[in-house]
N, C-alpha and C positions, 0 to 999 in steps of 0.2 A: 440710305442703302441703295446701291445700284444693282440691278438684275440684268443678267445676260442669259437669254433663252436661245437654245439651239437644238432643234428637233425635240428630243425628250430629256435633254439636259438643262438644268437651271443652275446658274452660278450667281451667288450673292456676294457683293463686295461692300465692305464697310470700313471706314477710316476713323481712327480715334487717337487721342493723345496719351491716354493712359489705359491700362488693361481693364480695370474695373468698369469704367464707363463704356469701353468698347464691348466687353463681354455682356454687360447688362443690356446695352442697346441691341446687340445681336440676338440675345435670347428673346427680347420683346419682338423684334422683327421676325424671327423664326416662328414665334407663336402666331403672329398675324398671317405669315405665309402658310403655315399649316392650316389655319382656318380657311384661307382662300382655296387651298387644295381640296379640302373637304367639301366646301360649298360648291365647288365646280366639278365635284365627283372625279377628282384626279387622285392618284395615289403617289405617295412619296416613299421610295425605298430607302429607309433610314439606314439600313445596313450598308448601303453603298455611299452614304453621305459622310463627308468629313470636312475638316477645315484646315486651312493653312494660315499660320501667323507670319506674315511677311515682316521682315525686320532687316536692319543693316547687319552686315557680316560681323562686326565687332560686338554687337549687342548680345549679351548672354541672357537667356531666359531660364529661370529656375522653374522646372516642371511643377513643383508643388505649389508655386505661386499663381499658376494659371487657373482661373476660374473654369467652371464646367459650362459647356454649351450643350443645351438640350433641345430636342424637337420631339414632340409627341411623347414626352417623358422618357426619351431614350437619349443617353449621352452620346454625343458625336466624338469620334476619335480625331486626334490631331495628326495630320500628315506633314511630313517634312517636304514632300514633293507631290505633285499631282499632274496628270496628263490633261491638258485643257485644249480641246480641238486639235489633238495630235501633237502638241508641243509640251514637253516636260518642263514644268516650272517648279523651282524649289523655293524654299522660304527666304533665301538670300538673293534671289533673282540672278543666280549664276547659271550659266547655260551648259555646264560641263556634262550633265547627264543627257541632255538632249543631243548635244554634239556627238556624244558617244553612241547614242542610238542611231543617229543618222550615219555615222561612220560605219557601224556594223551592217546596216542595210545596204549602203552603197558598196561596201566591200564584197558582199555576197553577189550583188548584181554584176560587178566588174569581174568577179570570178567566173560567172556564167558566160559573160561576153568573151573572156579569155579562152574558155573551152570551145566556143564555136567560131573563133576567129579564122580557123582554117577552112571553114565551110561557107563563109559569107564574105561578100565584097565589103570594102571599107565604107561605102555609102550606107549599107544596111547596118553595119556595126555602129556607125554614127547615129543612125536612126534609133537603134536600141539604146544607146547612151542617152539620147535626147528624151526618149519615152520612159526609160526606167531609172535613170540616175538623176537627171536634172530636176524632176519634181521634188525629190528629197532635198536637193541643195537649194531650191528656190522657195519652198514652202515656208513662209513666215521668216525668211532669213533676215529681213529688216530688223526683226526683234532679236534673234539669237546669234547672228553672225557679225554683230557690230563690236564684238569684244576684242580681245588680244589676238594677234596673229598666231601666237604659239598654240592657242587652243584650236585654231582652225587648221593647223599644219597637217594633221592626219588626213583631213579631207582634201587638202591641196595635193598631198602625195598620192592619194587615190585617184584624183583627177589626172595627174601626170601619168600614172600607170595606165589609165583608161585611154588617154590620148595616144600613148605609145602603142597600145594594143590595136587601136583603130587604124593607125598608120602603118602597122606592121614593122616597126623599127626595134632596134636593140633597146633593152631596158635601161641603159645608161645614156641614151641619146638625149640631148638638151630638148626641152619641151616647149620653150617659148614660141619658136617658129611653127611647131605643130599646132598649138592652140590657134595661132594666127591663120594658118592654112585651113583649119577646120571651122574657123569663125566661132570659136567657143571662148567664153570668159572663164577665168579662174574664180574660185570662191573668194 
């Protein structure tokens, strides 16, 4: 079992070839982990604890065939997706939900930048873009942005909109030269 600790969050990862061995091993490991928490006077919020069964997209899992995972005699719920360090990961390792989350956040920020475009110079608008939009686009993008271009298209369209707002041009203006003039990369 591999553990990842971050602040007050602990994530355990276990790999197995069949369900029964995987779940038996996980229950044993969780029992030891629970003892470690108790010995070190740490508490575990079992109500916030869950597990994700990562699998290939084509593999179907019959819910009734999945064994129970317990910690401190409390059954853990199975989640189909989980937020891990700010990134939404689902059981098929598709990034659709995370990209949708980023798209919504970026859209709101660009909407705000659009509302203040009349009050601020382009340099300040670019600074707002750099401070408020780029972190969403850059955070862990090595993981979630490596998929199909079609999934990233909404983010690219938002970027183009932002660049046009910053430059104060018509919404149908070609954006390639604008990105170049602002020295910004597309998603």
